[in-house]
C-alpha positions in Angstrom: 16.3 -34.9 -7.5 12.6 -35.6 -8.0 11.7 -34.1 -4.7 13.8 -31.0 -5.6 12.0 -30.6 -8.9 8.6 -31.0 -7.3 9.5 -28.3 -4.7 10.7 -25.9 -7.5 7.5 -26.6 -9.4 5.4 -25.9 -6.3 7.3 -22.6 -5.8 6.6 -21.5 -9.4 2.9 -22.4 -9.0 2.8 -20.4 -5.7 4.5 -17.4 -7.4 1.9 -17.5 -10.2 -1.0 -17.5 -7.8 0.3 -14.5 -5.8 -1.7 -11.3 -6.4 0.1 -8.4 -8.0 2.3 -6.2 -5.9 0.6 -2.8 -5.4 1.9 0.4 -3.9 0.4 3.2 -1.9 1.9 6.7 -1.8 1.0 9.2 1.0 2.6 12.5 0.2 2.3 14.8 3.2 3.8 18.1 4.4 6.1 16.4 7.0 6.8 13.0 5.3 6.3 10.9 2.2 5.4 7.2 2.8 5.3 4.4 0.3 3.9 1.0 1.2 4.1 -2.1 -1.0 1.9 -5.1 -0.4 0.1 -8.0 -1.9 -2.8 -10.3 -1.0 -1.5 -13.8 -0.4 -3.7 -16.8 -0.8 -2.6 -18.1 2.6 -3.8 -14.9 4.3 -7.3 -15.5 3.0 -7.6 -17.8 6.0 -7.2 -14.7 8.2 -9.8 -12.2 6.9 -9.0 -9.7 9.7 -5.5 -9.2 8.2 -5.7 -10.1 4.5 -2.9 -8.0 3.2 0.8 -8.7 3.6 3.1 -5.7 3.8 6.3 -6.3 1.9 8.0 -3.0 1.5 8.1 0.4 3.3 9.7 3.6 2.2 9.8 6.8 4.3 11.3 10.2 3.5 11.1 13.3 5.6 9.7 16.1 3.5 12.2 18.7 2.3 10.0 21.4 3.8 9.9 20.2 7.4 13.4 21.6 8.3 12.3 25.2 7.5 8.6 25.1 7.8 8.2 26.3 4.2 6.8 24.2 1.3 9.6 22.4 -0.6 10.0 23.0 -4.3 8.8 20.7 -7.1 12.1 18.9 -7.7 12.8 18.3 -4.0 9.4 16.8 -3.5 9.7 14.6 -6.6 13.1 13.4 -5.3 11.6 12.5 -1.9 8.9 10.5 -3.6 11.4 8.8 -5.8 13.5 7.7 -2.8 10.5 6.5 -0.8 9.4 4.4 -3.8 12.9 3.0 -4.3 13.1 2.0 -0.6 9.8 0.2 -0.7 10.7 -1.5 -4.0 14.0 -2.7 -2.7 12.5 -4.1 0.5 9.7 -5.8 -1.5 12.1 -7.2 -4.0 10.0 -6.1 -7.0 9.8 -2.9 -9.1 7.1 -0.3 -8.3 5.9 1.4 -11.5 2.4 2.5 -10.4 1.0 3.9 -7.2 -2.3 4.9 -5.6 -1.8 8.3 -4.1 -3.6 10.4 -1.4 -4.7 14.0 -1.6 -4.9 16.0 1.6 -4.4 19.5 0.2 -6.6 22.6 0.3 -10.0 23.0 -1.3 -11.4 19.5 -0.8 -15.1 19.5 -0.6 -18.0 17.0 -0.3 -21.5 17.7 -1.7 -24.7 15.6 -1.4 -26.3 15.6 -4.9 -29.6 14.1 -6.1 -30.6 13.5 -9.7 -33.0 11.3 -11.7 -33.2 9.8 -15.2 -35.8 7.9 -17.2 -35.4 4.1 -17.3 -34.9 3.1 -20.9 -36.5 -0.3 -21.0 -38.6 -0.6 -17.9 -36.1 -2.9 -16.1 -33.2 -1.1 -14.4 -29.8 -2.1 -15.7 -26.2 -1.1 -15.0 -26.5 1.5 -17.8 -29.4 3.1 -16.1 -27.5 3.3 -12.8 -24.5 4.8 -14.6 -26.7 7.4 -16.3 -28.3 8.4 -13.0 -24.9 8.9 -11.4 -23.6 10.8 -14.4 -26.7 13.1 -14.2 -25.9 13.7 -10.5 -22.3 14.7 -11.4 -23.4 16.9 -14.2 -25.8 18.7 -11.9 -22.9 19.8 -9.6 -21.1 22.8 -11.0 -17.4 22.0 -10.8 -15.4 24.8 -12.6 -11.7 24.1 -12.2 -12.4 21.2 -9.9 -12.1 17.4 -10.4 -14.0 14.5 -8.9 -12.1 12.3 -6.4 -15.0 10.1 -5.3 -18.7 9.8 -6.4 -20.3 7.4 -4.0 -24.0 6.4 -4.3 -25.8 6.7 -1.0 -29.3 5.5 -2.0 -31.6 5.0 -5.0 -35.3 5.5 -5.4 -37.7 4.2 -8.2 -40.7 6.3 -9.2 -40.3 8.5 -6.1 -40.5 5.4 -3.9 -38.7 4.6 -0.7 -34.8 4.7 -0.8 -33.2 1.4 -1.7 -29.6 0.3 -1.8 -29.5 -1.6 -5.1 -32.0 -0.9 -7.9 -30.6 -3.4 -10.4 -33.3 -5.7 -11.8 -36.2 -3.6 -10.4 -38.9 -2.3 -12.7 -39.8 1.4 -13.0 -40.0 4.5 -15.2 -37.8 6.9 -13.2 -34.6 6.2 -11.3 -33.2 8.7 -8.9 -29.9 8.6 -7.0 -28.4 10.5 -4.1 -24.6 10.6 -4.2 -21.7 12.0 -2.1 -19.4 13.8 -4.5 -15.9 14.6 -3.2 -14.0 17.2 -5.3 -10.7 19.0 -5.2 -9.0 21.8 -7.2 -7.9 20.4 -10.5 -4.7 22.4 -10.5 -3.7 20.9 -7.1 -4.4 17.3 -8.4 -2.4 18.0 -11.5 0.5 19.2 -9.4 0.5 16.0 -7.4 0.3 13.8 -10.5 3.1 15.7 -12.2 5.3 15.4 -9.1 4.8 11.6 -8.9 5.4 11.2 -12.6 8.7 13.1 -12.4 9.6 10.6 -9.7 9.2 7.9 -12.3 5.9 6.3 -11.3 2.4 6.3 -12.9 -0.6 7.3 -10.8 -3.4 4.7 -10.8 -5.8 6.7 -8.7 -6.0 9.5 -6.3 -7.9 9.1 -3.0 -9.0 11.7 -0.6 -6.7 11.2 2.4 -9.5 11.4 5.0 -11.3 8.5 3.3 -8.1 6.5 3.0 -7.3 6.9 6.7 -10.9 5.8 7.5 -10.6 2.6 5.4 -7.5 1.6 7.4 -8.8 1.9 10.9 -12.6 1.6 11.0 -14.5 -1.6 11.8 -17.6 -2.6 9.8 -19.8 -1.8 12.8 -18.4 1.7 13.1 -19.0 2.4 9.4 -22.6 1.3 9.7 -23.5 3.0 13.0 -21.8 6.4 12.1 -18.3 7.5 12.8 -16.2 10.6 12.5 -12.5 10.2 11.5 -10.1 13.0 12.2 -6.7 12.8 10.5 -4.4 15.1 12.4 -1.7 15.7 9.8 1.2 18.2 9.6 -0.3 20.5 6.9 -4.0 20.0 7.5 -6.6 18.2 9.5 -8.6 15.8 7.4 -12.2 15.0 8.3 -14.4 12.1 7.0 -17.8 10.7 8.1 -19.2 7.3 7.4 -22.9 6.6 7.9 -24.7 3.3 7.1 -21.5 2.0 5.6 -21.1 4.9 3.1 -18.8 7.9 2.9 -21.1 10.9 3.5 -18.6 13.7 4.1 -15.0 14.5 3.5 -13.0 17.7 3.7 -9.7 19.2 5.0 -9.1 22.1 7.4 -6.0 24.1 6.8 -4.7 23.8 10.3 -2.2 21.1 11.3 0.9 20.1 13.1 3.0 22.7 11.3 1.1 25.4 13.1 1.8 23.8 16.4 5.5 23.8 15.6 5.4 27.5 14.6 3.7 28.3 17.9 6.5 26.5 19.8 9.2 28.2 17.7 7.8 31.6 18.7 7.3 30.7 22.3 10.7 29.1 22.8 12.6 31.6 20.6 14.1 28.9 18.5 14.2 27.6 14.9 11.4 25.7 13.3 13.5 22.5 13.1 14.4 22.7 16.8 10.8 23.3 17.8 9.7 20.3 15.7 12.1 18.1 17.7 10.8 19.5 20.9 7.2 18.9 19.8 7.9 15.3 18.8 9.8 14.4 22.0 8.1 16.4 24.7 4.8 17.7 23.2 1.6 17.0 25.2 -1.8 18.4 26.0 -2.1 20.2 29.3 -2.7 17.7 32.2 -1.0 14.9 30.2 2.5 15.5 31.5 4.4 16.7 34.5 4.4 20.5 34.0 7.5 20.9 36.3 9.7 18.5 34.2 12.7 20.4 32.7 13.6 19.3 29.2 16.2 20.4 26.6 14.9 23.1 24.3 17.7 25.0 22.5 17.0 28.6 21.6 18.6 31.2 19.3 21.4 33.2 20.8 22.5 36.7 20.0 24.6 35.6 17.1 21.7 33.7 15.5 23.0 30.3 16.4 21.3 27.7 18.6 22.5 27.5 22.1 21.7 25.1 24.9 18.7 25.9 27.0 15.9 24.2 29.0 12.2 24.8 29.4 9.4 23.2 31.4 7.1 20.7 29.8 4.2 22.7 31.2 5.3 25.6 29.0 5.2 23.3 25.9 1.8 21.9 26.8 0.3 25.3 27.5 1.5 26.4 24.1 0.2 23.4 22.2 -3.1 22.9 24.1 -5.0 26.0 22.7 -4.0 25.3 19.1 -5.1 21.6 19.4 -8.4 22.7 20.9 -8.9 25.1 18.1 -8.4 22.3 15.5 -11.0 20.2 17.2 -13.4 23.1 17.6 -13.1 23.7 13.9 -13.9 20.1 13.2 -17.0 20.4 15.4 -18.1 23.6 13.6 -17.6 22.0 10.2 -19.9 19.1 11.3 -22.6 21.6 12.2 -22.3 23.5 9.0 -22.5 20.2 7.0 -25.8 19.4 8.8 -24.6 16.7 11.2 -26.1 17.3 14.6 -25.3 15.2 17.6 -28.4 13.0 17.3 -28.4 12.3 13.6 -24.6 12.6 13.1 -21.7 10.3 13.9 -21.8 8.7 17.4 -18.1 8.3 18.0 -14.8 9.6 16.6 -11.5 8.0 15.7 -8.2 9.9 15.7 -5.4 9.1 13.2 -2.3 10.9 11.8 0.8 12.1 13.6 -1.2 14.4 15.8 -3.0 11.3 17.3 0.3 10.4 19.0 0.3 13.5 21.2 -0.2 12.5 24.8 -3.6 13.7 26.1 -5.1 14.3 22.7 -7.8 11.7 23.1 -9.1 13.2 26.4 -9.1 16.6 24.8 -11.1 15.3 21.8 -13.7 13.6 24.1 -14.1 16.9 26.0 -14.4 19.1 22.8 -16.5 16.8 20.6 -18.7 15.3 23.4 -18.5 11.8 22.1 -16.5 8.6 22.6 -13.0 8.8 21.0 -10.4 6.2 20.3 -7.0 6.2 18.6 -7.1 4.4 15.2 -4.4 2.1 14.0 -4.3 0.0 10.8 -5.4 -3.5 11.4 -5.6 -5.3 8.0 -1.9 -5.3 7.3 0.1 -8.5 8.1 3.7 -7.5 8.7 2.9 -4.0 9.7 4.9 -3.4 12.9 5.2 0.2 13.7 3.9 0.1 17.2 2.8 3.4 18.6 3.5 5.1 15.2 0.6 3.2 13.6 -1.8 6.2 13.4 0.7 8.2 11.4 0.6 5.5 8.7 -3.2 5.2 8.5 -3.7 7.1 5.2 -1.0 5.0 3.4 -2.5 1.7 4.8 -5.9 2.8 3.7 -4.7 3.4 0.2 -3.7 -0.2 0.0 -7.1 -1.2 1.2 -8.7 1.0 -1.5 -6.5 -0.5 -4.2 -7.3 -4.1 -3.2 -11.0 -3.3 -3.0 -11.0 -1.8 -6.4 -9.6 -3.3 -9.6 -6.7 -1.7 -11.4 -7.7 1.1 -13.7 -6.1 -1.0 -16.5 -8.4 -3.9 -15.6 -11.6 -1.9 -15.6 -13.4 -2.4 -18.9 -17.2 -2.1 -19.0 -17.7 -1.9 -15.2 -18.7 1.6 -14.1 -16.2 3.0 -11.6 -16.8 6.6 -10.6 -13.1 7.5 -10.2 -11.0 10.6 -10.9 -9.5 8.9 -14.0 -12.9 8.6 -15.6 -14.7 11.8 -14.7 -12.1 14.4 -13.7 -12.0 17.5 -15.9 -8.4 18.4 -16.9 -6.5 21.7 -17.0 -3.4 21.9 -19.2 -1.1 23.9 -16.9 2.6 23.4 -16.6 3.7 21.1 -13.8 5.7 23.8 -12.1 2.8 26.3 -12.5 0.5 23.9 -10.8 3.0 23.2 -8.1 3.3 26.9 -7.5 -0.5 27.1 -7.0 -0.4 24.3 -4.4 2.6 25.9 -2.6 0.9 29.3 -2.4 -2.5 27.9 -1.2 -1.4 25.2 1.2 
């Protein structure tokens, strides 16, 4: 009996020492993913995989069958079911989530501003004032801040330094990377999640989230480009010297590939999506003479059995994929990242990273080494080849564990959306309509 009581007491102690269950919600055009995890003390012995995944929820987006954006209620329902699935698997309720944003209008700006040091010795308040000054210098009508990340500081026009705390000086300047998005779109996302019964702790730019899940420390320091090949858009993020220096989305994604196939094969969007998932490839990455099932629309408007060659599928997808990668390269050039001073390698994530031959095409188009990125910090994450498609969701967990809960933040300065985003009081469905029309 004594041994049993000791064991029960030990279990209670272990339960008390477990970190809180946190949840990540990645709402995409093709799917909604909810991951629930916690940091276990035992896993601290394995720093390469410190997070234990306890629950997974996955729902196909209501829009993917037709190729058109789903309505507000349908999206909220998909979110609710995904959260319920992850909660049931984890054995604990999920009331709050960290969500990703990969919609239109995301933009990154490098901003510099300076303030006078109040007492001669730089404190946290001086740093906060400098960052606030940088944010105020950036005109953001109808936009909200997703991330404001300091890149460097300088004191009295001196050389850039990483941390000015405790230094003496009269003027403190800061250079930040400010990532913003349309306020109305963010309000729509928040409202949809709230209708699903969850609170939003924070919203993270999906390109940044994906990068957090798949990059090594060395890559972040040396310079790396992360390309998130999603269904509705292609997300781009750049890390240099261990800091996010660029993030944006390009309104070209896997849905466009599916529409191209539907037109070429004379079939429905849903049938073309299945063909893409099962037989899609880049040219030279498949046997072009292989015949595969690809139903097409008959005279009565119904699908009928038909076949096509994989070469036809690859020849249809190849130009569009190349266009996506060329747009990424052009965006890098516009943002001022040339080949010498910009990122030295690229990492592909998202569902599009699973397309056979995409890595070789990226190497050819971007003229740099390329690898496929998979989440590596989640213990219990076993999705094999599908890993790149879960990168954003896994990165949200990393972000949440690296940053305290918004409810836990008191005096510490955290440049997050919750603190600095301007708000627009539009109805939830009005905001959703804006997102639907512009995405």
